[in-house]
C-alpha positions in Angstrom: 8.5 8.8 16.1 6.0 6.0 15.5 6.8 4.1 12.4 4.0 2.4 10.5 4.4 0.4 7.3 1.7 1.1 4.8 2.1 -2.2 2.9 3.3 -5.7 3.8 2.1 -8.9 2.2 1.9 -12.0 4.4 0.9 -15.6 3.6 1.1 -18.8 5.5 2.5 -22.2 4.7 0.1 -24.8 3.3 -1.7 -26.3 6.3 -4.7 -28.6 6.8 -7.0 -25.9 8.1 -6.0 -23.5 5.3 -5.0 -25.3 2.2 -3.3 -23.1 -0.5 -4.5 -22.9 -4.1 -2.3 -23.8 -7.0 -0.9 -20.3 -7.4 0.3 -20.2 -3.8 1.4 -23.8 -3.2 5.2 -24.2 -3.2 5.8 -20.5 -2.5 7.9 -20.0 0.7 5.6 -18.5 3.3 6.0 -15.1 4.9 4.1 -15.4 8.1 3.0 -12.7 10.5 5.3 -14.3 13.1 8.2 -13.7 10.7 7.0 -10.2 10.0 6.8 -9.3 13.7 10.5 -10.4 14.2 11.5 -8.4 11.1 9.6 -5.3 12.4 11.3 -5.6 15.8 14.7 -5.6 14.1 13.9 -2.8 11.7 12.2 -0.6 14.3 8.7 -0.7 12.8 5.9 -0.3 15.3 2.9 -1.4 13.1 2.0 -2.6 9.7 -0.9 -2.6 7.2 -1.4 -6.1 6.0 -2.3 -6.3 2.4 -3.2 -9.9 1.4 -1.3 -10.8 -1.8 -3.1 -11.1 -5.0 -1.7 -14.6 -5.7 -3.6 -15.9 -2.6 -7.0 -14.9 -4.2 -9.6 -12.6 -2.7 -9.3 -13.9 0.8 -8.5 -12.0 4.0 -8.6 -14.8 6.6 -4.9 -15.0 7.3 -4.6 -11.3 7.8 -7.6 -11.4 10.1 -5.9 -14.2 12.1 -2.8 -12.0 12.4 -4.9 -9.0 13.7 -6.7 -11.2 16.2 -3.4 -12.3 17.6 -1.7 -8.8 17.5 -4.4 -6.1 17.3 -1.9 -3.5 18.5 0.5 -4.2 15.7 -1.5 -4.9 12.6 -4.5 -3.6 10.6 -5.8 -4.7 7.1 -6.5 -3.2 3.8 -8.4 -6.2 2.4 -9.2 -7.7 -0.9 -12.7 -7.7 -2.3 -14.1 -9.7 -5.2 -15.3 -7.1 -7.6 -17.7 -9.6 -9.1 -19.4 -9.9 -5.8 -21.2 -6.5 -6.1 -22.3 -3.9 -3.5 -23.5 -6.3 -0.8 -19.8 -7.2 -0.1 -19.1 -3.8 1.3 -22.2 -3.3 3.5 -20.5 -4.7 6.7 -16.9 -4.5 5.5 -15.5 -2.6 8.5 -17.1 -5.0 11.0 -14.3 -7.5 10.2 -11.4 -7.5 12.8 -8.8 -4.9 11.9 -10.3 -4.1 8.5 -9.7 -0.4 7.6 -10.4 -0.5 3.9 -9.8 -2.2 0.6 -6.9 -2.7 -1.7 -7.6 -3.2 -5.4 -5.0 -4.2 -8.0 -5.2 -3.6 -11.8 -1.7 -4.6 -13.0 -2.0 -8.1 -14.4 -3.6 -9.3 -17.6 -6.5 -10.8 -15.7 -7.5 -7.7 -13.6 -6.1 -4.8 -15.7 -9.3 -4.5 -17.8 -11.6 -4.4 -14.8 -10.7 -0.8 -14.1 -12.3 0.4 -17.4 -14.6 -2.4 -18.7 -17.3 -1.7 -16.1 -16.4 -4.5 -13.7 -15.2 -2.0 -11.0 -17.8 0.7 -11.7 -20.1 -0.2 -8.8 -17.2 -0.2 -6.3 -16.3 3.5 -6.2 -19.7 5.0 -5.2 -20.3 2.2 -2.7 -16.9 2.7 -1.1 -17.6 6.4 -0.9 -21.1 5.8 0.6 -19.6 3.5 3.3 -16.5 5.7 3.9 -14.2 2.9 3.0 -10.7 4.0 2.0 -9.1 2.2 -1.0 -5.5 1.6 -2.0 -5.2 1.3 -5.7 -2.3 -0.4 -7.6 -2.9 0.6 -11.2 0.5 1.7 -12.7 0.2 3.6 -15.9 -3.5 4.3 -15.3 -3.0 7.6 -13.6 -5.5 9.5 -15.8 -8.2 6.9 -15.0 -7.6 7.1 -11.3 -7.6 10.9 -11.5 -11.1 10.8 -13.1 -12.4 8.4 -10.5 -11.1 10.5 -7.7 -12.6 13.7 -9.2 -16.0 12.0 -9.5 -16.0 10.7 -5.9 -14.5 13.5 -3.8 -15.7 11.8 -0.6 -13.6 8.7 -1.3 -10.1 8.5 0.1 -7.9 6.9 -2.7 -4.3 5.9 -1.8 -2.3 5.5 -5.0 0.3 2.8 -4.6 4.1 3.0 -5.2 3.9 6.5 -6.8 2.4 4.9 -9.8 5.6 3.0 -10.6 5.8 -0.4 -12.3 8.6 -2.8 -13.0 9.6 -0.8 -16.1 9.6 2.5 -14.2 13.3 2.2 -13.2 16.1 4.6 -12.6 16.1 7.5 -15.2 12.5 6.7 -16.2 11.2 7.5 -12.7 10.9 11.3 -13.1 8.8 11.1 -16.2 6.3 9.0 -14.3 6.4 11.4 -11.4 5.5 14.3 -13.7 2.4 12.3 -14.9 1.5 11.7 -11.3 1.7 15.4 -10.0 -1.8 16.4 -11.3 -3.3 13.9 -8.8 -2.0 16.0 -6.0 -4.5 18.7 -6.7 -7.3 16.4 -5.5 -7.4 16.5 -1.7 -9.0 13.0 -1.5 -5.9 11.4 -3.2 -3.0 10.2 -1.1 0.3 8.6 -2.3 2.3 5.7 -1.0 6.0 6.5 -1.3 6.6 2.8 -1.0 8.6 -0.1 -2.4 11.3 2.4 -3.6 14.2 -0.1 -3.7 12.3 -2.1 -6.3 12.7 0.8 -8.8 16.4 1.5 -8.6 19.4 -0.5 -9.8 21.7 1.6 -7.6 22.7 0.4 -4.2 21.3 1.9 -0.9 20.5 4.7 -0.5 19.2 4.8 -4.1 20.3 8.3 -4.8 18.9 8.3 -8.3 15.4 8.3 -6.8 16.1 11.2 -4.5 14.7 14.0 -6.8 11.6 12.0 -8.0 10.8 11.3 -4.3 11.3 15.0 -3.3 9.1 16.1 -6.2 6.3 13.7 -5.1 6.4 14.8 -1.4 6.5 18.4 -2.3 3.4 18.0 -4.4 1.3 15.9 -2.1 2.8 17.1 1.2 4.0 15.0 4.1 0.5 14.4 5.5 -0.6 12.7 2.3 2.6 10.8 1.5 2.8 7.4 3.3 6.0 5.4 3.6 5.8 1.7 3.0 8.3 -1.1 2.6 6.5 -3.8 0.6 9.3 -5.8 2.1 8.6 -9.1 0.4 9.2 -7.5 -3.0 12.3 -5.5 -2.1 15.6 -6.9 -3.5 17.6 -9.0 -1.0 20.4 -6.4 -1.1 18.2 -4.0 0.9 17.2 -4.9 4.4 14.0 -4.0 6.2 16.0 -1.7 8.4 17.5 0.1 5.4 14.0 0.5 3.9 13.3 2.6 7.0 16.6 4.5 7.3 16.4 5.4 3.6 13.8 7.9 4.7 14.7 8.6 8.3 18.5 9.0 7.8 19.2 9.7 4.1 16.6 12.2 3.0 18.0 15.4 4.5 15.4 17.6 2.7 12.8 16.3 5.2 12.4 17.8 8.7 11.6 15.7 11.8 8.1 17.0 11.7 7.6 16.0 8.1 9.1 12.6 8.7 6.7 12.0 11.6 3.8 12.4 9.1 5.4 10.4 6.3 6.5 7.5 8.5 3.1 6.8 10.1 1.1 9.7 11.4 -0.4 10.5 8.0 -1.4 6.9 7.4 -3.0 6.5 10.8 -4.9 9.7 10.3 -6.2 8.9 6.8 -7.2 5.3 7.7 -8.5 6.3 11.2 -6.2 3.6 12.6 -6.9 4.1 16.3 -4.6 1.4 17.5 -1.7 3.1 15.9 -2.5 6.6 17.1 
């Protein structure tokens, strides 16, 4: 079974050829070299690099990683929504670039989903066949409406719609809000960053039923495992983020796991290097 991680953030140390901005400076780096070593230990074959929002709307470091390791990495890049349609015209010509990841979860960017800032993006991404990962917790109804209006646009909804406050016994209520999205065939779900939303130790048994409910609704081919390892509590290793699915969820067959752990992601994003 080929294991592909649907979300990992990487960022470099401050260096002369790539100085960091004030938001990133002083933050310990998580380099692609460190990620490769962690993937080797965890048994992960490939990873989607998602440039972190604190590093601004830049994709250069992820592109550097892909150039060095095209068989291991691909990118869902960041786009400046203020740049307008021209920014997508040649998007996929960038090395390893499979699509876009948008975030609407901080005070700065949360309004952009509904105040008109992002309105141009959805039809342009649909026109250019650019898949988009969307992190917009608590905005499920808005994303549902966007997906309904743009049926040719592949939308991958991040982290089952969970946010920091969606912990433990609050998880199932959020899942029930999420389920109507599954009726739209162009919507996919990232069953990712799960250890972030449980205060229980591995294997996070209190998230078992919410996770089962999501996978039952979307199906294994539209449910993508991801670690988001730089956000996962230190008590959970990268390897455990993998085995949480591959060894602990006995309601999943080997065939279903093959889709969830990578085949579905590669198919959706047309990630040929991972096929």
